[in-house]
N, C-alpha and C positions, 0 to 999 in steps of 0.2 A: 504494500500500500504506500501511498504518498502522504507525507506530512510536512507542514510548515513548522520548522524547528527554531527555537531559541537556544543557541549553543554558547552564546557569550552575552554578557550584560550590555545592553544598548537599546537604541531606538528601533523602529520598524525596519530600517535599512539593514540591520544585522541579521534578520531572519533568513533562513535558507530552506528551500524546498528539496527534500531528499526522500529516497526510498527508506522505509522502515519495516521491521517485522510486524506481521499481523498479530494483534493481541489475542489472548485466550481467556475464556470465562472461568475464573476460579469460583469456588463456592460463595454464593451470595451476590455474585456479580453477573453482568451481561455484556456482550459485545454488540455494539451498534454499528451498522453501516451508515455513516453520517451522510445526510443529504444537504444540510445547511447548518451554518454556525452564525449566531448573532455576534456582532462586534459591540463591545461595551467599554466604558472608560477604564475598568480594571485591566483590560488587555494592554492599554497604554502603559500602565504602571508596572504590571507583573514582569514584563520583559526587561524593565530597567531596575528590577529588584526594589521597587518602591511601594509594593503592595503589602498588605498584612500577611499574605501567604506567599512563600517562596518555594515553589516546587523544584526538585533537583533537575539539573540540566543533563541532557537535552530534554526539552519539553515543548509541547505545542501550546500556544495561547488559545483562548476561546473557552468561555465559561458556560455557554448554553448552546445546545444542539437540538436538531431533530433528525430523525432517520428511521431505519427499519432494524428491528432486533435480528441479529444474525445468529447468535447462540446465547444460551443461558447456562449458568453454573448450577451446581447442586443446591437445592433448597429454594430456588427462585420459582415462584408460582404465579405472581400477579402479572407478569409479562411472559411472552413466549416468542420463538422465532417467527418472523413474519409480521409481528405487530408494528404498527406505526407509533412512534413515541417521541416525546420531547423530554429534555432533562437539563438540570443545572449541574455542571461538572467541575466548576472552579477553574480548570484548565484542561488542555488536551483536545479541544473541539475542532481545531483547524487541522484535521487529518481525515483520511477517508474511512478509517475505522477507529473505534474508541472502546476501551474496556472501562466500565463504570459500575459503581455499586447500584444494584438493581432498584433499591429503594429510592434512588434519585430520579427514576424514570416514571413518566406519566403517559398513559395512552392518549393519542391525539384524536379529537373528534373527527368524524368522517369528513366533514366539510372544510377542515382547516388545511391549507396547503403548507408544504414544508417550510417555505421561507417565513410565513407568518408564525408558524410554530417555533422556529428558531429565534424569533424576535419577541417572544411572548413572556417567558417566565421571569427573567431577571428584571425587566423594566416594570411590568405589572406587579410582580411579586414584591419588589422593593417598594413601589409606590402604594400598593394596597396595605402592606404592613405598616408603612409610614403613616398613612392617613387614618386608617382604622385603629390599629393597635397602639400606635405611639402618639398620634395627633388627636385622636378621638373626635374626628370631624363629624359634625351633625348637620342635618338639613337646615338650610337658611343661613348658615354661617358663611363668612367670606374667607376664601382661600386664595392666597397670593403664591404663584408658582414662578420661581426664578429659573431661567434656562428652559422656558416652556415649550420650545420646539425640539429639544433633544429627546433621546430615548426615554429616560425616566420622567422627564418633565412633561412630555406629551402624554405619557401614560397617566401622570398625576392630574393633568387637565381633564382627560376623559373620565377618570375615576371620580374626581371631585364633582363633575357634572352629574354622573350616575348616582352619586351619593346625596344629591340635592343641594350642593353648596353653590354659592355665587363665586365663580372662578375668575380671577384676574391673572392674565397671562403676561409675564414680563420676559422680553427677549431682546436680542441685539439688533434686530432689523424689522422693518414693517412686514417683509415677506414671512418671517418666522412668526410674528404675532398673528398674521392672517391665517397661517396654518393652524395655530392654536385655537383661533376662533372657529375655524371650520370643524375642529374636533371638540367643541363644546364650551370654550371660554366665553364669558359674558363681556369682559372688558380686556383691553390690552395696553401695555406700556412698552415703548421702545426705549431701552436705556442706552446711554452713550458708552463708549469703550473706556475702561479704567486704565491706570489707577486714578484715584480722585484725591484732591486736597480737601480741606475741611469744607470749603464753600461748595465744592463739587459733590461731596457726600450729602450735604444739606439739600442741595438742589435735587439730587436723586431721591432722597427720602421724601421730599415734597411731591415728586412725581408719583411715588408709590401711594402716598397718603391721599392724593387727589383721586386716584383710581379706586382705592379701597373704600373711601368714604370716611365720614367723621369718626366712626367707631374703630377704624383700622381693620387689620386682618386678624381674624380669630386663629387662623393657622397659616404659617409661612413655610413653604416648601423650598428650602435653599439647596439647589443642586449646583450652585456656582461658586460660592465662597468669595474669597478676596475682599475687596472694598465694598462689594455689593451687600455683604452680610449685615454690616452695621446699619446701613441705610434701610434695609428691610426690617431689621429688628426695631428700629425707631418707629415704624408704622404698625407694629404689632398691637393688637387690642389688649385691654386690661385682662389679665389672666389668660392671655393667648398662649399658643404653643409654637415655638420656633424649631423647625425640624432640620437637623444637620444631616445632609445627604452626601455631599461631595465637594471637591475643591479644585475644579479645573482652572479657576482664576487665582488659586493660591489659598493657603490656610489663613483664615482671618484672625485678627486679634480683637476680641470683643470686650469693650468696657463693661464690666459686670454691674456697674451701677444702673445700666439700662434695664437689666433683668429685675432689679429691685424696684425701680420706678414704675415699670409696667406690671409688676406682679406676675410676670410671665415665666413659662418653663422653656429652657433651652434643652432640647431632647435629641440625643444621638440616635441615629438609625443605622444599624449594622445588620442588614437583612441576612447575610450569609451565616453569621453567628447565631442569629435568631432561629434560622431553619435547623441548625444542628442542635440547639438547645431545646427546641419545642417542635419536633417533627409532626406531632399530631395537630398542633395549631397551624402549621404550614400546610398540611393536607387539607384542612378546612378552608384555608384561604385559597388554595389552588382550585378547589371545587367551586367556590364562590366566583372566582375569576372565569372559569370555564363556563359557568352559568351566564355570566354577564356577556361573554363572547357569543354564546348561543343565542342570547336575546338581542344581539346586534348593538349593545351599548358600548362595547369596546372593540377595537380592531387595530392591530399593529399597522403603523404607516411605514412600510418598507420603501425608503426613498432610493436606495442604490444597491445593486448586486455586484459583487466582485468574485471572479473565479479563484480557486485555491491558490493558483500560481501568483495572484496579485493580492494575497491576504495582507502583506505588509503595507501596501498602498491603502487598503481598507482601514487599517489601524491608524495610519498617518492622517487619513482624511478625517477620521473621528477626532483625533488629537488637535486638528486645526480649528475645531469648534465651528466648522462650516456645515456639518451634516445636519439634516433635519429628519426627525423620526429615527428610524433604525437603518443601519447598514448591515448587510448580510453577506457572508462568504458562502458560495455554493460549491459543491464537490463535482457536479456533473459538467 
């Protein structure tokens, strides 16, 4: 089989496409013939050894896949060879075949194509866990989403709308805001490029406040970080929840007096660890997400497809922050 491998620490240009041995299914595991692999921001970090998990080299990036079960190991009963599945894998997805713990695999609904299946679990899983379990978002509340046209951001927009919230989408261009509005956002904010001085941060916070209204945002979904975080925290409602998702603009330094003045919660969202700690809760969330998909309330927006041989370009494109929705690597 072919695999895109990280053999040395570095950016997407260091990845190499090589032949590798086909994996086997040990007890409790399954081998999947991968059809598609979603590209996510952790893929940018993991090849540079900047992510929380550092798999031994050589390894393939790619933390979510879809495909067909090729073989199962002893004790595996909930999937069988020939089943169409999706799964979160952490890494290893940018390869034609992958061995994975069978408990990580979920059967794909009959009407879901492989590219959408590979773009489903990490973004919607992260955002649903964030909004439901960590943000306690309720109908009628205002949700501010930063980075609203990216993978997790657009998922948060759709889920916020499905959960009955008033959704304010913030992004770096009108084109991105328009995409978020097409996926359920009620209002939009185009924010300027950072970094910001104090006057710039105040102006950005005023933009957020105008869009969110006098009461502010009951829940802020911050998938951007950097100087945008403080500006968004300043428009959080009294006893609101500020969700820490990711840092493509850099790790912010938050003055904690703002949390005191707002009476708000700053809440970390680490979906991967939550899945490992509470697999039963994760399965409930996956079922709820698949029900929302079947009802037509959420649908992955796959903006670009890259073949396996160009997987490095796919990761670089995501890192450039120009991607809208999801980028998918396909094996065929």
